[in-house]
N, C-alpha and C positions, 0 to 999 in steps of 0.2 A: 916124263916127269914123275909119274906114279905108275907103278906096276903091281898089280894084284894077281897073284897066281894061286889058283886052286884053294881059296880060303874057305874054311868051314868053321862055324861056331854054333855050339849046341848049349842050350840052357835046360837042364834036366831032360825032358822028353821032346823039347821044342828045338828043331834045327832052324835057327834064325837066318844063317847064311850057309848055303849048300854048294860047296865045291865051285865057288864063283871066281871067275877070272875077268880082269878088266885092265885096259891100258889107257892112260890119259896123258896126252902130249903137253908140252910146255906151252903156256898161253891159251889153252883151251878152256872154255866155259862149258861145264857139263852139268846137266840137270838130272837128279835122281828122282824118279816118280814112282809111286806105288801106293796101294792101300795100306792102312794101319796093319802092322804085322808082316809087311812085305820083307823086312830085313834092312831097310834103309838106314835107320839110326844105328843098328849094330854094325853095319858095314862102315859107316862114317866114324864110329867110335874106334874101330880097329885101325882105320887110316890115321886117326888122331893119336893113336897110342894109348887110349883109355881102356881098351879091351885087347886081350891077347887072343889070337885065333887058336882054335884047337889044332888045326893043321893048315898048311899053306904059308905063303910069305907075302908081305907087303914091303915094297921099297919105294923111297922117295929120293929122286936123284941118286939112285944106287945105294942109299943108306937104309938101314933097318933099325927098328926100335930096340932090338936086343943089344946091339953093339953101339949105336950112335944116337941115343935118346937126347942128349944135350944138344947136339948139332941140329937134330930134327925140330926140336921145340923152337929154335931160333928161326926156322924156315917156314913155320905154319902160323896162320892167324885164324882165330875162331870167333864166330858170332852166333849165339844161340837164339832160339825163339824168344826167350825172355832172359834178360841179363839183370842181375841185382847189383846195384851200386851202393856205396856208403851214402846215406841220405844227406848228411851234413858236410859233404865235400862238394865243392863247386865243379863245374865242367872243366875249368882250367886245372884245378887240383887233381881231378880224377885222371886226366890225360897225362899230367906230369908224373903222377904216381906210377902209372903203368909204364911210362917211358923210362922211369928210373930202373925198372926191372931189367931193361936192356942196355942200361948205361947211356941213354940218350939225353941230350940237353933239353932245356925248357923250350928252346926254339922249335923243337919237333912238335910239342903240344900245340903251339900256335899254328904250325902247318896243318895239323889235323883239324883244328877248329875251322880254318879257312876251307879245307877240302870238304868238310861235312856241313858247312854253312852254320856253324855254331858260335861264331865270333860274338854275336850280339848276346849270347847266353853264357859268356865266359865266367861271369861272377854269380851265376844262378846255381843254387843247390840242386843236385840231381833229383831230389824228391819233388821238386817243383817243375820238372820237365814234362812236356806232353809225351804221348806214346811215340810219335814220330821222331821227336827230338831225342828220346832215350835210345831208340834204335839207331839213329845217326851217331850218337855217342858210342854205342856198342860197336858200330862199324869202325869208328875212329880208333878205338882201343884195339880192335882186331888187326888193323893195318898199321898200327904204330911202329912196328918193327920192320916195315916194308917186306912182308912175307912173300916167298916164292909161291906158296900155296895158301889160298884162302878158302875156308870151309864155312858155309853159311847154312844153318839149320832153320828153315822156315823164317827168314829174317823179317818178313813183312806181314806176318799173320796178325790180324787185328788192327792193322793200320788203314786209314782212309785212302782212297785212290791217289790223292795228291801227295801224301807222305810216301806212299809206295813208289810213285814215279820219281820222287826226289832221290830215294835210295837207288833206283835203277840208274839214274844219271851218274851218281857217284861211281857205281860199279862199272858202267860203260867207260867213263873217263879213266878209271883205274886200269882197265884192260888196254886202252889205247896208249896210255902213257907209260905203263910199267910192264905190260905183257904178263900180268899175274895169271896163274892157273886157278880156276874157281870150280869148287864142287858145291852145288846148290841143291838142297832139298826144299820142295815147295808144294803147296796144294793149289797154287794158282797156275792154270794152264797158260794164261797170257804172260806170266812172268817167265816161265820156261821158254816160251816162243820168242819173247823179246830179247832175253839176255843170253841164251845158251846156244853154242855151236852144235852140241850133241845132246841127245836126250836118251837116257837109259831108263827103261821101264822094268821095274822089279815086281816079283810076286813070289810069295813063299820061299824067300831066300835065293831065288834064281833070277837071272836076267832073261826077260821075255823078248826084249827088242833093244837095239842099240844103233843109233845113227842120227843124221840130221833129220829135221822135221820132214823135209821133202822126201828123203830116202824112206823113212818109216811109212809115210802115207802111200808112197808108190808100192812098197813091198807088202804092206799089211792091211791097207784100208782102201779097197777099190770102190769106185763110184762117186757120184755127186748127189747132193741133197736137194730135194724139192719139197717145200712145205706148202700147204694149201688149206683153205676153208671153203666149203661148198654149201650153199643153202639148199638142203634137200632133206626130206623125211625118209627117203628110201636108202638107208645106209647100206643095206646088202647089195643093192643094184650098183651103188657107187664103188664098193669094194670089188665087185665082179668086173666092172668097167676098168678099174685101175689094173687089175691082174693081167689084162691083155696088152698093156703098154709095151713097146719095144725096149729091150734092154733093162727091164725091171729086175732089180736084185733083191729088194725087200720093201715091204710096206708096213706102216705102223699107224695106229690110231692114236692121236694126241689128246689125252684127256677123255672125258666122258661125252659121247655124242648127245646132243639135245634133240628135241622133237623135230626141229627144222634146220639143224646145222651139223656138219661133220668136219672135224679138223684132222688132217693126216700128214704123214711124212713118207716120202718115197726115196729110196736109194736106187739110182739109175746109172747105167754105164755112161751115158752121154746125154746131157741136158738138151743139147741142140736137136737131138732126135726125139727124145721123150716128151719134151714140153709142147711142141706143136701137135703131136698126136694126142696128148692129154686134153688140150684145148678143143681140138676137133671132136673128141669123144663127148666132152661135156656139152658142146653145142648140139651135137646130134641127139643127145638124150634130154635136151631142154633143162640142163642143170646150170644154175647160176653160180659163177665163181665170185666169192666176196673177198678173198685174200689169197695172195700167192707170193712165194719167195724162193730164192735158190741160192746155194752157196757150195763151195768146195768142202770136202771133209776136213775136219780140224783135228788137232791133237786130242781134244776131249772125245771126239768120236772114236779115234784109235784106241784110247785108253778103255773106253766102254767095251769095244769089241774084244779087247784082250783080257780084261779082268772081270767083265760083267757088271761094272758099276762106275759111276762118275767119280772123278778124283775128289770133288768137294763133298761127296757122300761117304768117302772112305773112312 
């Protein structure tokens, strides 16, 4: 569906996209993740035709922006982090207005209200919509023309969890019913994990990793996570004890230790081996375990390992 070949874009001395190549298949949901300044927005703007690359080529279904701009605009739907509407237009009027740009009938506006669960707000001015309702309206506008490619730039930023999940359901239904290709930029790891088939991690204009969540974790993020809290005043002895555990890859102190407590996190090759050994060591040294938890590594752990910071801190 989308072919990006050796694309480079420079602004003065900043190389925002650096010889980047990427292929996205029809019907794929792809998440673009990266810290601020990674080049995500510039790459998306090049795909959208808002920016021209300094070198390289982008094609969508074999068409390029230099020769086929009109056809491509009919194939793409966009929804940005924040969309401005005419305050004194109703939801119905807004959808009908955008539908008229594509020569669509008013019946299409009613279909979009049903799809985005805005039928009860049909006669409400856009200025009086909640944040979640505005984002659902923006999504309705973006898919008004039944696009082959949908590009969403942080569409759920600032929304409460319920509103966010409402949008997720709309997108999931769209994928199942239409086979739409989606490019999503987001700062929510859960969003990328829930919605997307592939995850592309960018930094300094380059792709650091590309694959399914399972592939990325298997290739780039070894180990499992063990978190604990031990009631002890001898923090040094506890750290020395932990250092002898089988399959230990890393250990971290979580927060500031207190006079009688230590919270830590261990990265181990195999929890089934490390956990019994850890409990035996604590018992042998008369240390009392007050809290323990374990989990597999997540996309957030992978992102930290590759970029040095969490996505929500980027």
